[in-house]
C-alpha positions, -999 to +999 in steps of 0.1 A: +038-115+003+006-121-014-010-100-041-032-086-013-023-054+004-026-068+039-017-104+048-040-119+074-026-114+109-018-144+130-039-151+160-036-127+189-026-141+222-002-166+238-001-201+224+028-220+238+028-258+235+015-263+270-018-246+260-027-270+232-056-283+253-069-249+259-067-241+222-087-271+214-113-261+240-116-227+223-120-243+189-147-266+202-164-236+218-162-215+186-176-245+166-205-248+190-211-210+187-211-213+149-237-241+150-259-219+172-255-190+148-234-170+173-200-171+155-203-137+139-215-119+170-195-130+200-165-108+205-142-107+235-143-075+255-175-062+239-203-088+239-225-063+223-237-088+196-251-113+220-265-085+242-285-072+212-300-107+209-310-110+245-312-074+256-285-077+283-251-092+290-253-124+312-228-143+333-228-171+307-218-147+280-189-135+302-177-170+306-179-177+269-161-145+259-134-151+285-125-183+268-119-165+235-101-136+251-078-158+271-087-140+304-095-163+333-125-149+352-136-169+382-174-173+387-174-152+418-162-121+399-188-122+371-216-107+391-195-076+398-188-072+360-224-073+348-233-037+356-203-022+339-206-044+308-242-035+303-233+001+306-206-005+279-232-020+256-254+011+260-224+033+252-215+013+221-250+019+208-248+056+215-216+058+194-230+036+166-259+061+164-235+088+154-229+069+121-193+081+120-181+087+084-149+072+072-133+107+071-135+111+109-101+101+124-095+090+160-084+115+186-050+099+186-023+110+162+006+086+153+040+102+149+069+078+141+096+104+147+115+099+180+116+130+202+151+140+193+146+135+156+159+162+133+133+171+106+142+194+077+119+224+077+136+250+054+123+249+018+148+252-010+144+255-048+141+221-065+172+212-085+163+188-113+187+170-135+198+187-167+182+177-199+197+181-234+186+210-255+156+199-274+155+208-311+128+203-337+141+169-346+137+157-310+099+161-311+082+130-327+058+135-355+034+111-337+028+124-302+020+088-291+057+081-293+059+101-261+035+078-242+064+063-222+084+095-217+093+105-182+079+135-164+113+151-166+113+147-204+077+158-209+082+188-187+111+200-208+090+196-240+060+214-224+080+243-210+097+248-244+062+247-261+073+218-283+041+199-274+007+211-261-011+199-230-042+194-251-025+171-276-008+151-248-041+148-229-060+136-260-032+110-266-034+096-231-072+096-231-072+077-264-047+051-251-069+046-220-099+041-243-081+016-264-063-003-237-087-003-208-109-031-222-078-053-218-063-038-186-094-029-166-075-001-149-100+028-152-131+033-130-140+068-142-126+089-170-125+126-161-123+137-198-143+170-195-123+182-165-091+171-182-097+190-214-106+221-196-075+219-175-053+212-206-068+242-224-060+264-194-025+250-192-017+258-228-031+293-224-011+300-193+022+285-207+018+306-238+013+337-216+045+329-197+027+317-166+046+284-163+039+267-130+066+241-129+075+206-142+040+191-138+022+219-157+001+204-185+010+168-177-019+142-175-021+120-145-043+094-129-056+091-093-063+059-074-100+060-068-098+064-031-090+101-037-121+124-037-127+145-068-156+169-067-183+161-093-171+125-099-178+092-080-153+081-055-160+044-054-131+029-034-133+001-059-159-015-037-194-030-044-220-009-027-200+023-032-202+025-070-222+058-069-206+074-038-201+112-043-178+131-020-183+169-024-146+179-022-113+175-038-087+156-018-057+178-008-034+159-032-058+166-060-059+203-051-021+205-050-017+188-084-044+212-098-024+241-084+008+227-101-011+226-134-013+188-137-042+174-157-063+147-141-076+124-168-089+093-149-098+078-115-080+045-116-088+011-100-080-003-067-088-036-051-120-032-031-114-010+000-076-011-008-071-049-009-056-067-039-064-060-075-100-073-077-126-045-078-163-045-086-155-043-123-132-072-124-094-079-122-070-051-131-043-066-154-005-065-156+005-049-189+035-072-191+013-103-189-024-094-193-037-128-181-022-118-147-034-093-122-015-061-116-014-067-079-027-042-054-041-023-040-028+005-062-037-018-091-049+008-117-022+034-110+006+009-116-011-007-146-019+026-163+016+041-157+034+010-169+012+008-200+019+045-210-016+057-203-007+085-179+024+105-173+023+095-136-002+084-110-009+086-073-013+055-052-015+047-016+001+021+007-008+007+041+011-025+038+024-032+003-001-013-019+026+007-037+054-018-034+035-048-048+019-034-079+051-013-087+070-046-086+044-065-107+041-038-134+077-027-135+071+009-122+091+031-099+070+037-068+077+059-038+061+053-004+070+085+015+076+090+052+044+086+072+030+121+078+048+137+048+018+138+025-017+148+037-044+122+033-073+146+035-100+135+011-086+100+008-103+068+021-091+059+055-081+023+061-055+026+089-051+060+104-016+052+118-003+035+086-019+049+055+004+068+031-001+085-003+027+085-029+036+086-066+039+057-090+061+068-120+084+057-147+116+070-130+130+080-096+133+117-105+097+117-116+088+105-081+108+134-066+091+160-089+056+147-079+065+145-042+077+181-043+042+191-054+021+171-029+040+171+004+036+193+035+008+202+060-026+212+048-041+222+082-065+192+082-045+160+085-031+162+120-005+136+114+013+158+089+040+179+105+061+207+089+089+190+069+106+201+038+114+178+009+142+194-011+150+175-043+186+181-055+196+158-084+233+168-078+235+152-043+268+132-041+253+097-037+288+082-034+292+099+000+261+083+015+263+056+042+247+024+029+235-006+048+222-038+032+199-066+045+224-091+032+209-122+049+175-114+034+189-115-001+200-151+006+169-163+025+169-200+032+143-222+015+109-223+030+102-253+053+074-276+042+045-283+065+051-311+090+042-345+076+024-354+108-004-330+099-013-349+068-041-370+084-054-346+110-086-327+107-115-328+083-113-335+045-116-297+040-086-292+064-066-318+044-075-301+011-063-267+024-030-282+035-025-299+002-032-265-016-008-247+008+019-273+002+015-271-035+016-233-036+046-233-013+065-256-037+056-233-066+066-202-048+098-217-036+108-225-072+102-189-082+120-176-052+150-197-060+150-184-095+146-147-085+174-148-060+199-141-087+185-107-093+192-096-058+228-110-061+232-091-094+220-059-078+245-061-049+273-068-074+263-038-095+263-015-064+297-027-055+309-021-091+296+014-087+320+019-058+294+015-030+306+000+003+277-017+020+275-028+057+254-058+065+226-051+089+194-068+101+160-056+110+152-055+147+141-089+161+106-082+173+072-099+167+064-077+137+037-100+123+018-098+155+018-060+153-003-062+122-032-064+147-029-026+147-038-024+110-066-049+113-082-033+143-080+002+127-094-011+094-123-028+111-131+004+129-129+023+096-156+001+082-174-008+114-209+002+101-203-017+069-198-049+089-226-043+114-251-034+087-243-066+067-235-045+035-201-061+035-218-089+015-218-065-015-180-066-018-168-087-047-144-110-029-156-129+001-127-154+009-109-160+042-083-134+033-107-107+021-119-076+040-154-089+050-139-118+069-109-098+082-132-070+095-152-096+114-121-114+127-106-081+139-134-076+163-119-104+184-088-082+190-091-069+226-085-031+230-057-040+255-039-061+229-042-033+203-025-010+228+001-036+236+009-040+199+014-003+196+038-004+226+058-031+208+057-009+177+073+019+197+101-003+206+106-010+169+105+027+161+133+033+186+154+005+173+149+015+137+159+051+146+192+037+159+198+019+126+192+051+106+214+071+128+242+051+111+229+049+075+214+071+049+201+043+027+194+006+033+193-018+003+166-045+007+145-071-011+111-057-017+093-087-002+110-094+031+104-086+067+113-050+060+080-045+042+060-050+075+087-033+096+089+000+077+052+003+072+048+001+109+076+025+117+067+050+089+101+049+070+102+058+033+108+032+006+116+035-031+108+005-052+123+003-087+125-023-115+155-046-112+155-067-143+132-091-161+128-129-159+142-148-188+127-175-210+141-200-185+120-187-157+094-209-141+060-207-158+034-182-147+006-197-126-028-182-124-037-200-092-044-176-063-014-175-040+012-182-068+025-147-070+051-148-097+048-136-133+067-160-154+091-153-183+094-117-194+080-101-162+098-076-140+113-080-106+121-052-082+146-038-056+139-015-027+159+012-011+149+024+024+157+057+041+154+074+074+123+094+084+121+125+062+153+113+044+137+111+009+162+135-008+192+113-002+172+081-007+160+092-041+194+105-052+210+071-044+181+052-061+184+074-092+221+066-095+214+029-095+185+033-119+205+053-143+233+027-141+210-002-149+184+013-172+157-013-164+131+015-163+136+022-200+120-011-210+083-010-216+056-036-222+042-042-257+006-042-246 
């Protein structure tokens, strides 16, 4: 897994060895198109780019597009296609003229729950863990000593009026002001809004109007959540001054819970990686390294003790990866549990909002406040999350992706490719080989943390059953994400404003959006049909298990994001002085000595309560979350 949210999808289509000649023909054709300036406008199944140049679709265009689309179309059929294709082009123009905003979702709602799935609907009171009685000696003289305190601890202090929201808010704002020049985790401070909310919180709490464990606690929002009166930049060049005149549902719900929004935090441009228009967001454990993405700012700020908690989002790794890099505890909830109204859309059938915190129970407390239907996001169905810290985690049925914890070494590229292609091709292969060797060294070193985790769970009395993820072409299904993302930002691509985005490499959104236009609509549907097979097979697994223990970066990351299953990512130790050195080269994704590693627990759809109870038991038994960076 790279530091980017979405790895580039493999080519769509069938490429057995007997078709090598045809592949070469396509490459020659694409090269010729590129020389003619057609490479960015010729897309199979649409042809609209070429039609705009000439005013109409021609038989030659059909022949050219058919080569790319891998659909043989004999010459005698092409005349019959011309009328319909030109009608299609006119229709595309009519839809483009609507200038569809990012907030408009397709008239298709993804629901990962099989028809017979049992979804909890009855709400019950939240049952948090007990905290010791707090006396005067338990309150530090310097409030900054609480910068790394958990939500659970801060809530007890706030409810007991041992601290004030105003003082806590000023402390976190001061830390952001002091540390952000190093971390680059803030896009916009919301100081005026925060101080007004903190004053109101203190007044209400003094009057006995306590709203719950988030009342008076400062938090940070990934800047893809709309907040009225402040820019919502999506971290992207060209959107720096975008104003959205509403509060996202999650913002409204945290306002109602009495939480205090102090900052809109960074994300990689349009939710990819940790590079935004203001630079690279940093990892507090090693500030020369990026914090990973795309929830770069939420993870960095939470780990650095600059907010009590934060809200991030994940489509394919955007909570998991920065939580790992920064040593946070991150929860990616079940798809459709938390409404995304007012959040930037990237992939309507994969986007999820979730908390990034310092402890598992903190994630439970935040999820309790933000989940449930809002009457706008049609993918959110009535489902109750009932946190109970006293759940008997020892009685849960536990599976483990045992083979993934002992993954075999990566195979080097074939030596026969060393002399093939251009000098640029050779350079790319050399770079890939070098990075592969570096990453293998780190992977070999990190494997011991997974082994130690499994040993610790067994020492806790947990019996784990070895299982495997369903054997399906999961990587190919990422076409779903890429096609939806390209549609989300269709006008950005067609207008040419994608050139304003900071990163313009082969794996960055501008190129991915263009490439995704080569995915035929039929193949998008086929990928979703394969996805349904995966959903049914995953349902069979979770009929047998309440929790699955997994490496964070294994095939499960793609699988569970496609099937909508929840995941809890938590710190699982720290690399020692004997760890391989940190490499700043893009693609070398490991942090070097002193940096955190992670472990992931997976659960059934809407099974967060048991999942979090189990993860909390492991976290309390290991204590890795109690260690903090010295930034």
